[in-house]
C-alpha positions in Angstrom: 0.0 0.0 0.0 2.8 2.4 0.9 4.5 1.6 -2.5 1.2 2.4 -4.3 0.9 5.7 -2.4 4.4 6.6 -3.3 3.8 5.9 -7.0 0.6 8.0 -7.0 2.3 10.9 -5.2 5.2 10.8 -7.7 2.7 10.9 -10.6 0.8 13.8 -9.0 4.1 15.6 -8.5 5.2 15.0 -12.2 1.9 16.2 -13.4 2.2 19.3 -11.3 5.7 20.0 -12.6 4.6 19.5 -16.2 1.6 21.9 -15.7 4.0 24.5 -14.0 6.4 24.2 -17.0 3.5 24.7 -19.4 2.4 27.8 -17.6 5.9 29.2 -17.6 6.2 28.6 -21.3 2.8 30.3 -21.9 3.8 33.3 -19.8 7.1 33.6 -21.7 5.3 33.4 -25.1 2.8 36.1 -23.9 5.7 38.4 -22.8 7.4 37.9 -26.1 4.1 38.7 -28.0 3.5 41.8 -25.9 7.1 43.0 -26.6 6.5 42.5 -30.3 3.2 44.4 -30.1 4.8 47.2 -28.2 7.7 47.4 -30.6 5.6 47.2 -33.7 3.3 50.0 -32.5 6.3 52.2 -31.8 7.8 51.4 -35.2 4.5 52.0 -36.9 4.1 55.4 -35.3 7.6 56.4 -36.4 7.3 55.2 -40.0 3.8 56.7 -40.2 5.2 60.1 -39.3 7.9 59.6 -42.0 5.2 58.8 -44.6 3.1 61.8 -43.5 6.2 64.1 -43.8 7.3 62.7 -47.2 7.0 65.1 -50.0 4.2 64.4 -52.4 3.3 67.4 -54.5 2.0 67.5 -58.1 0.9 70.0 -60.7 -2.6 69.2 -62.0 -2.3 67.7 -65.5 1.3 66.5 -65.0 1.0 64.0 -62.1 3.9 63.2 -59.8 7.4 64.1 -60.9 10.8 63.4 -59.5 11.9 66.4 -57.4 8.5 67.2 -56.1 7.6 63.8 -54.8 9.4 61.3 -52.6 11.0 58.5 -54.7 9.0 55.9 -52.7 5.8 57.2 -54.3 7.1 57.2 -57.9 6.4 54.1 -60.0 9.5 52.0 -60.6 11.9 49.6 -59.0 14.3 50.0 -56.1 16.7 51.6 -55.3 15.5 54.5 -57.4 11.7 54.3 -57.0 9.3 52.1 -55.0 5.6 52.4 -55.8 5.4 49.0 -57.5 3.3 47.0 -55.0 6.2 44.9 -53.8 7.6 44.7 -50.3 10.6 47.1 -49.9 13.1 45.8 -47.4 15.6 48.7 -47.7 15.1 52.4 -47.9 14.8 54.0 -51.4 17.7 56.3 -52.4 17.0 59.9 -51.4 13.7 59.0 -49.7 12.6 60.5 -46.4 11.1 57.1 -45.4 14.1 55.5 -43.8 12.9 53.2 -41.0 13.1 50.1 -43.2 15.3 47.0 -42.9 16.5 45.2 -39.8 19.0 45.8 -37.0 22.0 44.7 -39.1 21.1 47.1 -42.0 19.5 50.0 -40.1 21.0 51.2 -36.8 17.6 52.7 -35.8 16.2 49.2 -35.5 19.1 47.6 -33.7 17.9 48.1 -30.2 14.6 46.4 -30.4 14.1 43.1 -28.5 13.0 40.8 -29.9 14.8 41.7 -33.1 12.5 42.9 -35.9 12.5 43.5 -39.7 10.5 46.3 -41.2 9.2 46.4 -44.8 6.8 48.7 -46.6 4.6 48.1 -49.7 3.2 51.0 -51.7 0.0 50.5 -53.6 -1.0 53.3 -56.0 -4.8 54.0 -55.7 -5.4 57.0 -57.8 -3.1 58.2 -60.6 -5.5 60.4 -62.7 -3.6 63.4 -63.9 -6.2 65.9 -62.7 -6.9 64.2 -59.3 -4.7 64.1 -56.3 -2.7 60.8 -56.3 -3.2 58.6 -53.2 -1.4 55.7 -51.9 -2.1 52.8 -49.6 1.1 51.9 -47.7 1.4 48.7 -45.8 3.9 48.7 -43.0 5.1 45.2 -42.0 6.8 44.6 -38.7 8.0 41.1 -38.1 10.0 39.4 -35.4 13.1 37.7 -36.9 12.4 34.0 -36.2 15.5 32.6 -37.9 13.3 30.2 -39.9 13.1 30.3 -43.7 9.3 29.8 -43.8 8.5 32.2 -41.0 11.0 34.9 -42.2 9.6 34.8 -45.8 8.5 38.4 -46.5 5.3 37.3 -48.3 4.2 35.2 -45.3 2.1 37.7 -43.3 0.0 35.2 -41.4 1.5 34.5 -38.1 1.8 35.8 -34.5 5.2 37.1 -35.3 4.0 39.5 -38.0 2.1 42.8 -37.7 0.8 44.7 -40.8 -0.5 48.2 -40.5 -2.1 50.4 -43.2 -1.1 54.1 -43.8 -3.0 56.3 -46.3 -1.1 59.0 -48.2 -2.8 61.7 -50.2 -0.7 64.0 -52.3 -1.1 67.8 -52.5 -1.8 70.0 -55.6 0.4 72.9 -56.3 -1.3 75.9 -57.9 1.9 76.7 -60.0 5.3 75.2 -60.5 7.0 77.4 -58.0 4.6 76.9 -55.0 4.8 74.1 -52.6 1.6 72.1 -52.0 -0.2 72.2 -48.7 0.4 70.0 -45.7 
């Protein structure tokens, strides 16, 4: 009888330890998820401000031109332009939207724990020559998982990825020498 009680007590203790370890793992995962959420909201706020401040002026009838619009909003391929609907994982040359990349390529992202990678995707919504061009910018913040499938830039379905939308509407100039409105 004593042997049976000892075996049962060992089983109860093992079950309790397993439950405790499961709870510790769940708490660790929750802390990591909250850290990613906090970091991604901070990064989104910073990159959203950069998008808002990026120059995007046009003359009615001519559309966006280099020199009056941020290169990120001009159609083309990186590193010169970026409005092609593809994820941009590095800043475009001469762009004011610079918080793109990861800690090894962008020092502004090096201090985030867990480490993150930031990408943007620019969708052109309205390009009529007389209307104000508008853009839908997706900001992707992902935890670097060191796994080929999870780190795939096109894989946006996972707890380690956050995608936020930003809308950008360009401003009309009344003449070629005047800056558009903010």
